[in-house]
N, CA, C and O of each residue as an XYZ file, in Angstrom:
192
protein
N       0.898     -1.265     -0.200
C      -0.157     -0.457     -0.281
C       0.622      1.615      0.107
O       1.066      1.837      1.234
N       0.625      2.393     -0.618
C       1.396      3.483     -0.332
C       0.560      4.586     -0.360
O      -0.574      4.705     -0.823
N       1.199      5.282      0.136
C       0.436      6.856      0.496
C       1.078      8.110     -0.152
O       2.150      8.649      0.120
N       0.124      8.442     -1.099
C       0.080     10.163     -1.818
C       0.770     11.357     -0.960
O       0.120     11.793     -0.010
N       2.072     11.924     -1.243
C       2.528     12.452      0.354
C       2.051     14.035     -0.425
O       2.416     14.682     -1.407
N       0.624     14.229      1.106
C       0.462     15.881      0.681
C       0.624     16.946      1.413
O       0.740     16.960      2.638
N       0.635     17.763      0.766
C       1.369     19.251      0.755
C       1.418     19.459      2.929
O       0.401     19.623      3.603
N       3.176     19.358      3.631
C       3.037     19.776      4.935
C       3.286     17.928      5.782
O       3.710     17.918      6.938
N       3.109     17.131      5.370
C       3.552     16.168      5.530
C       4.750     15.943      5.640
O       5.452     15.949      4.630
N       5.206     15.727      6.702
C       6.268     14.677      7.279
C       6.723     13.296      7.288
O       5.709     12.619      7.115
N       7.619     12.623      7.390
C       7.390     10.734      7.572
C       7.093     10.683      8.639
O       5.937     10.321      8.862
N       7.850     10.967      9.626
C       6.961     11.471     10.741
C       5.318     11.727     11.235
O       5.203     11.781     12.460
N       4.659     11.812     10.833
C       3.190     12.013     10.407
C       2.814     11.469      9.746
O       1.597     11.478      9.930
N       3.185     10.587      8.537
C       2.635      9.712      8.000
C       3.446      8.351      8.802
O       2.532      7.618      9.181
N       4.364      7.934      9.073
C       3.862      7.296      9.952
C       3.243      6.744     11.445
O       3.144      5.540     11.685
N       2.820      7.868     12.464
C       2.022      8.300     12.636
C       0.548      7.554     12.411
O       0.188      6.537     13.003
N       0.204      7.885     11.967
C      -0.973      8.179     11.001
C      -1.168      6.176     10.679
O      -2.084      5.384     10.904
N      -0.233      6.086     10.267
C      -0.508      4.142      9.430
C       0.015      3.331     11.178
O      -0.058      2.103     11.236
N       0.356      3.880     12.075
C       0.900      2.767     13.261
C       2.111      1.933     12.896
O       2.140      0.730     13.154
N       3.258      2.653     12.208
C       4.360      2.219     12.442
C       5.792      3.501     12.468
O       5.667      4.708     12.264
N       6.651      2.998     12.678
C       7.760      4.009     13.108
C       8.252      4.481     12.165
O       7.858      4.024     11.092
N       9.295      5.565     12.126
C       9.833      6.118     10.831
C      10.987      5.543     10.570
O      11.606      6.202      9.734
N      11.635      4.454     10.975
C      13.014      3.820     11.350
C      12.009      2.558      9.922
O      12.522      2.292      8.835
N      10.750      2.078     10.324
C       9.840      1.339      9.409
C      10.027      1.556      7.795
O      10.394      0.888      6.829
N       9.610      2.737      8.040
C       9.194      3.653      7.173
C      10.607      3.847      5.999
O      10.788      4.216      4.838
N      11.066      3.551      6.672
C      12.602      4.270      5.641
C      12.664      2.641      4.642
O      12.453      2.329      3.470
N      13.171      1.768      6.187
C      13.133      0.005      5.510
C      12.479      0.236      4.309
O      13.261      0.432      3.378
N      11.211      0.280      4.002
C      10.722      0.057      2.758
C      10.445      1.137      2.454
O       9.267      1.445      2.636
N      11.319      2.124      1.901
C      11.798      3.239      0.934
C      13.134      3.155      1.366
O      13.397      3.951      2.267
N      13.999      2.478      1.019
C      15.551      2.990      0.885
C      15.814      3.892     -0.103
O      17.024      3.958     -0.316
N      14.970      4.820     -0.988
C      15.749      6.052     -2.182
C      14.767      6.706     -0.872
O      15.339      7.795     -0.928
N      13.974      6.865      0.008
C      14.817      8.004      1.086
C      15.360      8.180      2.183
O      15.067      9.103      2.942
N      16.310      7.226      2.425
C      17.201      7.295      3.191
C      18.304      8.175      2.874
O      19.108      8.368      3.786
N      18.525      8.806      1.652
C      19.621      9.220      1.362
C      19.325     11.007      1.550
O      20.162     11.902      1.435
N      17.460     11.173      1.957
C      17.018     12.220      2.306
C      15.800     12.625      2.739
O      14.950     13.459      2.427
N      16.026     11.511      3.813
C      14.399     11.628      4.802
C      14.134     12.853      5.386
O      13.462     12.714      6.408
N      14.535     14.534      5.001
C      13.576     15.004      5.597
C      12.914     15.749      4.303
O      12.092     16.666      4.287
N      13.440     15.166      3.397
C      12.852     16.053      1.363
C      12.073     14.818      1.025
O      12.518     13.760      0.580
N      10.738     15.156      1.334
C       9.715     14.875      0.621
C       8.968     15.695      0.235
O       8.819     16.686      0.950
N       8.142     15.586     -1.161
C       7.259     16.563     -1.885
C       6.377     15.793     -1.811
O       6.456     14.578     -1.629
N       5.093     16.698     -1.998
C       3.679     16.390     -2.587
C       3.694     15.926     -3.837
O       4.291     16.468     -4.767
N       2.708     14.393     -3.936
C       2.724     13.551     -4.923
C       3.273     12.474     -5.096
O       3.124     11.730     -6.065
N       4.461     12.193     -3.468
C       5.234     11.482     -3.637
C       4.357     10.264     -3.506
O       3.323     10.203     -2.841
N       5.092      8.959     -4.479
C       4.339      7.434     -3.473
C       5.218      6.975     -2.049
O       6.428      6.967     -2.277
N       4.925      6.663     -0.892
C       5.901      6.089      0.039
C       4.803      5.095      0.383
O       3.603      5.343      0.503
N       5.607      3.571      0.565
C       5.226      2.557      0.830
C       4.953      2.668      1.941
O       5.633      3.488      2.557
N       3.985      2.007      2.630
C       3.230      1.820      4.184
C       3.462      0.830      4.711
O       4.115      0.413      5.667
N       2.706      0.415      3.803
C       2.896     -1.280      4.070
C       3.780     -2.259      3.200
O       3.841     -3.455      3.486
C-alpha cells in the first residue's frame, strides 16, 4: 500500500498515522534514506 504525500506532511506524520515507526518507513522506502527530510507532495511512500 502506498501513501501519496500531501503538502505539509512529514515522514513522522505519515508513519504515526499508519501505526509504524519512521525507521520502519525508511526500511520500506530505501530511496528515502539519502534524504529523509526531503519529501514532496505527490511522491508515493510505501506504508505496508
